[in-house]
C-alpha positions, 0 to 999 in steps of 0.5 A: 474466524472474525466472529463476535459471540452473542449467546452462543453465536446466535442473535436472540430476541434480546441480543439485537440491541447489544450487537450495535453500538448505541447511536447518538442523536443525529446532529444534522436532523432538523429537530436536533438543529432547531434553535441551535447556534451555528457554532453548535451545529458545526462542533456536533458534526466533528465525528462525521465523515462529511466535509463539514466535520473536518473544519468543525473544531477549527472554525469553532476556535475562531470565535472572534470572527463575526457571523457575517465573516464566518459564513462565507469563510465557512463554506470556503473551508468546506470546499477546501476540506473536500479537497484535502480529505482525498489525499495529501498527494497532489492536493496542493494544486487543487487546494491553491485553486480553491483558496485563490478563488474563494478568497478573491471572491469574498475578500471585498465582501468581507472588508465591506462587512467589516465596516458595516459591522463596526458601525452596527457594533457602536449601536448594538445594545448590551444584553441586560444579563450579560457581564462585561467580559461576555459582551466583549466577546460577542460579534454581531452581524448586520441584518439585511431586510432583503435576505435572512440572516446567515444563521438561517442559511447555515442551518438550511445548508447543514440540514441537507448534509448527508449523514452516516449516523442515521444509516449507521443505525438503520442498516445494521438493525435491518440486516441483523433482524434478517439474520435473527430470522434466519438463525431461528430457522437454523441457518447461519449459526455463528455468522461473523457480525460487525459492530460498526457500520462501514457503509452500504457496500459492506454487509453487517454479517456474512454467510459462511460461503461469503466470509473470506471475501467479506473479511477482505472488504472489511479490511479495506474499508477499515483501512480507508477509514483510517486513512480518511482520519489521518487526512482529516487531521492534516486538513484541520491544520490547513483550515486553521491557518486559513481562518487565522489568515482571514481573521488578521487585520488588513490581511488582503493587503498582503496579497493573494499569493502570500495568503495562499502560499501561507495556507498551503505551507501549513499542510505538511506540518499536520501530524499526529503524535505517537500517543494519539496515533497508537490509541487511534489504531487500537480503538479502530481495531476494537471498534470494527470487530469487538475486543473479543476478536483478539489484538492481531486480527487487523494487523495487516491493515493497521501496522506499517501504514505510514502517516508521514508519506502518502501511499503511492496509490494516492496518486490515483484520484478515482471518481465517486463510487470508484476505488483505486486498486493495485492490479499487479499480481505474481506471475510465478509463486505466492507470497508467504506473509509471515516469512522474511523476504529479499526483494530485487529488481532483476530484469534482462540478465542471463542465467548466471546472474540469477544462479549466483544471486538465488543459489548463494542465498539459498545455500545460507539456509535462508528459507524466506521469500525471494521476490524478483521483478523480471522481464516478460517471460517470453523475453527471458534469456535461455534457461532463465524461466525454467530455472526460476520455475524450479526454485521453491519459495520464489515469487516472480513479477513481470512488469510491462513497461512503456518507455521512450527511446532517444527520439521520444518514440514508444518502446517496450525495452528499458535499455538497462534502466536508462530509458524513461518508462511507465508501468502498464497494468499496475493500477486500476479502478474498482467500482465499489458498488459492483464487487464482482466486476473486474477492475479496469486498468488505469494509466500510470499516474506518474511521468515516465522515469527510469525503472531504477526509480519506478522499482520502489513502487514495486517494492512498496507493493511487495512490502504490503504483502508481509506481516509486521514482524517480517524483515525485508531486504532491498538489494541489487541482484546483479552484483550481490552475493550471500555468505551467511543468512542475512536475517540471522540475529536481526532485532525481532519485534516481540510485540507483533502489533507494534506499529513501527520498526527499525531501518538499516542503511549501509554506507560506502567507505568514508575514507575513500569518498563522500557525497561531495567528492563523488561527482555522481552523487553530488550531481544526483543530489543537485539535480533533485534538490539544488546545491543550497539544500544539500551543501550542509551534508556534502562531507557525509558518507555516501549511503548506498540505495542498493542495499537497505534492510528493515522491519516490514513496517519501517521498510513500507514507510521508507518506500512510501518516502522514496516514491514521494521524493520523485513526486516532489522533485520529478528528478528523471536522471538515472541514479536520482533514487540514490539522491533521494535515499541520501537526502531522506537520511541527511535532511532528517525527513525520516526522523519521527516518521510514523512507522520508523522507530529508528534509522541505523546507519552502518559504516562500510564493513560494519554490518550485514551488507558490505558495500565495496564499490568505492574501494578500488584504490587497491585490492580488497586483500590489501585492505584486509577484508578479503581472505584469499585462502578461505575465499571470503569477504570480511567485515573490519572485525574479521567476521564474515560479511553476510552479504557482499555487494558490488563484488565485481569492482575487485578483480580478485574477488570477481574471479572467485565469484565467476568460478562459483557461477560456473560451478552453479551452472554445472550443478543446475545442468546436472539437475535438469538431466537427472530425469528426462521428460517423456517427450524427450524420446522424440528427436525432431529434425532441425526446425521441427518441435515435439508436441503432445497432441492428446486433449481431454474428451470431456472437461477441462483442467483447472491449473490452480486446483488439486487433482486426483488421477486414475486409470479407469478403463473397462469398469461398470457404473458401480465402480465409477460411482464408488470412486467418484462419489466417495471422493466428492462427499469428502468435500474435495473440490479439485479435478478428478482426471480419468482415462477411460475406454472410447465413449462408444465402448463404455458400459451402460450408464457410465458416459451419462454419469461421468458427463453429469459430474462437475470438475471431472476431466476425461481422456479417451486413448486410442490404443 
């Protein structure tokens, strides 16, 4: 439980003050602002989350600007900061609009003020007590009789900025006083308490029955604050560049386009060094719940959140008061966060493909999650749904696509991933002020693209479901076969709070082909980036995008990067994801990325996954990596390859796998027939279907709940009371399912009692 102890878990009269962090004076209150210089107003707000705080330190550093220059630029930068504070994804267009409009509107005014300022400075008397150096660093502004000086205007503007400082003191005290009164009455003993104000929509403490939902809300808020902090630092870089540009002599002679382009170019360079990043994450975890809550409490939110690449959900730009959320949930199964996982996009295949992929993996002893994206259940081929439902530890997602056919008409068929598609019901918007309201669906923010590209958003979502020490494999499902547990012997993190991890890439055979020699790979890269951008690494080996592994933190970062590559290039050719994958590696965009400690590239036949795709110049047995007698694929050191990828490119190996598929299908068929369903005793004529007619007389089944079944016909009231009440008194909240006599035959008081019991399901059978 996320708790903080206060004298045994209660708030005593003297404990209230210690529960809250001591508040600093509100830097925006009128009394605090009175008679303070402008630079002081700005720097004192640097801890606030207001737009002004983003530019505070950068504006102070530009002390050579006179106040007449600084004021209009200050408000321009506040507008810029508001834009960049939301997210870096898609912000350049909005930022350009702000910079272009602000600089154009104020350019001539600033140049005119320069002239006036120089004239005034020539007449400006020296302060009698200031030294020579101090006078050289003072800029004066021209006084105009028809309006107050800029300092007063700035002060008035700052006074009306919203403040979380005062709220952060009043709200917790008010709520904790309420809790203290309740605890004096013996209520809510040991309630979990925050030590940081997280906003009006998050209570400072929670009742026992609300604790689960409350903790989830706290996690989301903490994660949002962290993301805001990252974006503020990025915004600072842009603000600094803009200030420097405005401060240059004759800056407007460079042209508006040049100024705007230079300012925007600074944004991607904003990054936090590792020491600062690690300290920030550590401080945030301790500040929210207090150090006594342990180091792992906020692990799921603070680990693996990439700072170098925007989250895919950042493409949604909610209005004020709304929060972007992911709506998609598993159709079958449930993630187990502490387990390793294998992810695969597996739409449209027949049963033999699923049998080969899943059964070969399970036969290695792998006990983690198998997470698949498949067609809508009603579109699955014969036997597939029944088989997948029978597999333990499988997690199944069904995505509804809206695609465009060759004539530009909408269709729900992906056509093997060739068509350009958008995901339906993936993202949504949630009203933060209405936590009980169901989120509303939001259209896919990205243009239609091949599902092979869109799958990386699915993988990203799935990766967020796992803990930092979990390992994840991304693999093609159609042509992959497992010989050994792929996670046996991987580099596990001893520190589960580690904020980065290892990433494994797997190459194709470098002797046979490289990026330049492969017309497909060269075309994908050229289409996405242009020949000039890729010419330096065209002689490098092809890295397969269909086979990647890594620790959860590194994989989640990598998946952000893959989605970001589509956002930047808009490459819609099927196969561009392979281009993205290779470009990220060879352009060094992953180097130093937060979340990725190292990227290890395994040559073909020298790692966990053995890519065989380009080795078609001769049989694999002649290459010496397929043992015909043992029917095993080998690495070059003659060890067994844990994962065989692209097995169908070699005829000899493909025939072996086909035979194994037939054996798996036979085994599955025998398992299905081991116990017939009772309804199978009905043998309907052609065109007819056997069904069950019996329905509950009272109550309704809740499929996700546990249940107790009993045959209970002919008893008096005392029997039902003993059975049902003793079960309910244990705290059991599942279904109680009973078969009883026809209602008119029940003994006195039985029907009335059974109807009064919540969660009871009653069947009456006519015999």
